[in-house]
VODREN-695467 format. One line per field, with one value per residue (C-alpha): residue number from 1; residue in one letter; chain; x, y, z. Coordinates in nm, 3 decimals, m for minus. Layout:
num: NUM/...;
residuo: a/...;
cadena: A/...;
xx: X/...;
yy: Y/...;
zz: Z/...;
This chain:
num: 1/2/3/4/5/6/7/8/9/10/11/12/13/14/15/16/17/18/19/20/21/22/23/24/25/26/27/28/29/30/31/32/33/34/35/36/37/38/39/40/41/42/43/44/45/46/47/48/49/50/51/52/53/54/55/56/57/58/59/60/61/62/63/64/65/66/67/68/69/70/71/72/73/74/75/76/77/78/79/80/81/82/83/84/85/86/87/88/89/90/91/92/93/94/95/96/97/98/99/100/101/102/103/104/105/106/107/108/109/110/111/112/113/114/115/116/117/118/119/120/121/122/123/124/125/126/127/128/129/130/131/132/133/134/135/136/137/138/139/140/141/142/143/144/145/146/147/148/149/150/151/152/153/154/155/156/157/158/159/160/161/162/163/164/165/166/167/168/169/170/171/172/173/174/175/176/177/178/179/180/181/182/183/184/185/186/187/188/189/190/191/192/193/194/195/196/197/198/199/200/201/202/203/204/205/206/207/208/209/210/211/212/213/214/215/216/217/218/219/220/221/222/223;
residuo: a/g/g/c/s/h/g/l/p/d/l/p/s/g/v/y/k/v/n/s/n/g/k/t/s/l/l/a/d/l/s/a/w/q/r/a/n/p/v/a/h/p/e/a/d/d/f/e/p/d/g/s/w/y/s/m/q/e/v/g/n/e/l/y/a/l/e/a/n/h/g/e/l/v/r/i/t/s/k/g/t/i/s/r/v/v/d/i/s/a/t/q/g/h/i/v/p/t/a/m/d/y/k/g/d/f/y/v/g/n/l/s/t/f/p/i/m/e/n/s/k/i/l/k/i/t/m/g/g/n/i/h/e/v/a/s/g/l/s/t/v/l/g/l/v/v/t/q/t/s/w/m/y/v/l/e/n/t/v/g/a/s/f/p/t/p/g/t/g/r/i/i/a/i/s/p/g/g/q/q/s/v/l/i/s/g/l/n/l/p/t/a/m/t/m/g/p/d/g/n/l/y/v/s/n/w/g/f/g/k/p/p/g/g/g/e/i/v/k/v/t/l/q;
cadena: A/A/A/A/A/A/A/A/A/A/A/A/A/A/A/A/A/A/A/A/A/A/A/A/A/A/A/A/A/A/A/A/A/A/A/A/A/A/A/A/A/A/A/A/A/A/A/A/A/A/A/A/A/A/A/A/A/A/A/A/A/A/A/A/A/A/A/A/A/A/A/A/A/A/A/A/A/A/A/A/A/A/A/A/A/A/A/A/A/A/A/A/A/A/A/A/A/A/A/A/A/A/A/A/A/A/A/A/A/A/A/A/A/A/A/A/A/A/A/A/A/A/A/A/A/A/A/A/A/A/A/A/A/A/A/A/A/A/A/A/A/A/A/A/A/A/A/A/A/A/A/A/A/A/A/A/A/A/A/A/A/A/A/A/A/A/A/A/A/A/A/A/A/A/A/A/A/A/A/A/A/A/A/A/A/A/A/A/A/A/A/A/A/A/A/A/A/A/A/A/A/A/A/A/A/A/A/A/A/A/A/A/A/A/A/A/A/A/A/A/A/A/A;
xx: 1.391/1.515/1.336/1.587/1.445/1.353/1.607/1.939/2.041/2.234/1.986/1.676/1.345/1.326/1.317/1.652/1.770/1.965/2.227/2.366/2.680/2.468/2.525/2.234/2.162/1.889/1.626/1.383/1.436/1.096/1.219/1.305/0.988/0.759/0.923/0.873/0.514/0.323/m0.017/m0.328/m0.362/m0.043/m0.007/0.031/0.129/0.398/0.496/0.769/0.917/1.063/0.743/0.666/0.642/0.458/0.349/0.452/0.312/0.446/0.194/0.290/0.666/0.601/0.602/0.322/0.412/0.175/0.278/0.114/0.229/0.144/m0.128/m0.072/m0.018/0.260/0.384/0.754/0.871/1.164/1.366/1.289/1.038/0.784/0.428/0.124/m0.167/m0.382/m0.354/m0.555/m0.542/m0.727/m1.057/m0.998/m0.790/m0.512/m0.625/m0.274/m0.304/m0.084/m0.185/m0.233/m0.313/m0.387/m0.653/m0.746/m0.767/m0.574/m0.728/m0.598/m0.655/m0.569/m0.432/m0.614/m0.486/m0.452/m0.633/m0.792/m1.147/m1.213/m1.302/m1.059/m1.181/m1.090/m1.074/m1.073/m0.848/m0.842/m0.536/m0.695/m0.702/m1.074/m1.151/m1.448/m1.505/m1.577/m1.564/m1.583/m1.603/m1.254/m0.965/m0.593/m0.552/m0.191/m0.237/m0.467/m0.510/m0.761/m0.813/m0.896/m1.248/m1.293/m1.264/m1.074/m0.871/m0.797/m0.532/m0.619/m0.338/m0.558/m0.932/m1.114/m0.831/m0.724/m0.362/m0.174/m0.234/m0.103/m0.364/m0.619/m0.512/m0.732/m0.806/m1.143/m1.275/m1.497/m1.706/m1.763/m2.104/m1.949/m2.032/m1.763/m1.666/m1.377/m1.139/m0.892/m0.841/m0.585/m0.291/m0.012/0.061/0.065/0.206/0.179/0.014/0.049/m0.101/0.148/0.155/m0.017/m0.330/m0.277/m0.216/0.115/0.124/0.409/0.307/0.479/0.578/0.685/0.671/0.919/1.299/1.509/1.427/1.071/0.901/0.703/0.562/0.219/0.050/m0.330/m0.462/m0.735/m0.695;
yy: m0.177/0.083/0.293/0.550/0.665/0.316/0.119/0.182/0.550/0.531/0.322/0.504/0.331/0.257/0.010/m0.159/m0.346/m0.667/m0.696/m1.021/m0.990/m0.981/m0.612/m0.372/m0.029/0.215/0.254/0.484/0.676/0.650/0.817/1.140/1.125/1.092/1.380/1.599/1.480/1.450/1.285/1.454/1.255/1.071/0.865/1.105/0.892/0.674/0.865/0.705/0.979/0.720/0.521/0.154/0.000/m0.331/m0.457/m0.420/m0.539/m0.531/m0.416/m0.338/m0.303/m0.061/m0.119/m0.019/0.008/0.031/0.221/0.162/0.443/0.741/0.561/0.576/0.384/0.499/0.414/0.359/0.346/0.140/0.464/0.517/0.799/0.802/0.934/0.896/0.682/0.776/0.926/0.666/0.872/1.160/0.968/0.675/0.831/0.631/0.276/0.124/m0.023/m0.332/m0.609/m0.570/m0.775/m0.674/m0.815/m0.536/m0.302/m0.292/m0.460/m0.334/m0.464/m0.278/m0.370/m0.087/0.042/m0.100/m0.205/m0.424/m0.318/m0.573/m0.293/m0.378/m0.385/m0.446/m0.149/m0.161/0.111/0.194/0.312/0.656/0.654/0.596/0.401/0.170/m0.054/m0.416/m0.598/m0.501/m0.650/m0.799/m0.796/m0.712/m0.787/m0.865/m1.080/m1.075/m1.291/m1.218/m1.496/m1.480/m1.595/m1.301/m1.499/m1.320/m1.484/m1.257/m1.331/m1.201/m1.183/m1.180/m1.222/m1.185/m1.026/m0.669/m0.721/m0.973/m1.319/m1.660/m1.912/m1.651/m1.595/m1.714/m1.698/m1.568/m1.671/m1.411/m1.527/m1.313/m1.231/m1.103/m1.393/m1.448/m1.783/m1.905/m2.116/m2.195/m2.077/m2.127/m1.964/m1.817/m1.450/m1.486/m1.191/m1.261/m1.486/m1.567/m1.813/m2.055/m2.178/m2.492/m2.292/m2.332/m2.067/m2.026/m1.837/m1.706/m1.841/m1.716/m1.408/m1.261/m1.360/m1.650/m1.663/m1.686/m2.007/m2.022/m1.898/m2.132/m2.151/m2.317/m2.460/m2.431/m2.671/m2.534/m2.776;
zz: 2.306/2.549/2.802/2.921/3.252/3.374/3.173/3.002/3.000/2.672/2.473/2.345/2.299/1.930/1.646/1.595/1.288/1.353/1.080/0.935/1.150/1.466/1.535/1.569/1.430/1.533/1.262/1.446/1.771/1.938/2.260/2.080/1.871/2.174/2.354/2.047/1.982/2.312/2.328/2.467/2.790/2.889/3.207/3.500/3.802/3.641/3.329/3.118/2.895/2.656/2.635/2.698/2.352/2.379/2.034/1.672/1.338/0.984/0.722/0.364/0.430/0.714/1.089/1.326/1.694/1.990/2.303/2.640/2.871/2.649/2.454/2.080/1.757/1.523/1.174/1.100/0.739/0.612/0.617/0.986/0.946/1.232/1.213/1.435/1.319/1.618/1.965/2.154/2.474/2.311/2.306/2.543/2.821/2.989/2.910/2.865/2.512/2.492/2.251/1.877/1.568/1.209/0.979/0.733/1.034/1.358/1.661/1.995/2.350/2.669/3.008/3.191/3.528/3.879/4.087/3.821/3.731/3.451/3.209/2.931/2.572/2.209/1.973/1.594/1.452/1.082/0.890/0.899/1.278/1.336/1.655/1.711/2.014/1.915/2.252/2.619/2.968/2.950/3.198/3.170/2.798/2.706/2.396/2.094/1.784/1.507/1.253/0.884/0.973/1.216/1.539/1.813/2.088/2.384/2.647/2.994/3.250/3.561/3.622/3.955/4.154/4.220/4.116/3.898/4.045/3.931/3.824/3.713/3.353/3.070/2.697/2.578/2.236/2.067/1.772/1.461/1.610/1.933/2.168/2.433/2.583/2.798/2.590/2.868/3.226/3.501/3.324/3.536/3.465/3.083/2.891/2.516/2.260/1.892/1.645/1.496/1.134/1.261/1.355/1.730/1.996/2.177/2.506/2.721/3.064/3.381/3.182/3.515/3.881/3.878/3.905/3.584/3.402/3.531/3.216/2.990/2.639/2.646/2.336/2.322/2.059/1.833/1.542;
């Protein structure tokens, strides 16, 4: 939540707990933490001092949050203590990391910058902060699912255009051996993806670009 300079001035970016009465309380102030712990190579042209937190995973009763504008992965304990797992910008530059899944290690996809160059990739990040590239040649990655059998499904917002364009989104399936194939194409500005308990993929289609009420949830049947 949050984003002070581009969003609500009195609401810091952070992790918020939703209590049983529907009220919220701030567990971890990520705005203050980022200002006190700068990364090596933050975004220069459109710097967001409070960060643009895009993905979060729970692992072992701790939360792991991925931030796109500065470029880092952080750990948040149940007490609200924040620590850095890795400064992605230090080795990768400003790649805009957005999508994340966890299967023994973290797998992170990046949006990259505009105009679109179709140079997005998937990084494997260990708990110790080691980074290894496992897939490349992708475009505008905003969603990622890694299965128990080591298949990866990558959601691309736009392919073949310089800027976000309806009808050009797709899902790429990557086999355990690294072979890439197009699972589905023709999506309209999709922004996120998850695998449901039924083993199928669910995608937020028209994640932006339409008036209120224009968004969709699309089911992609795998089983």
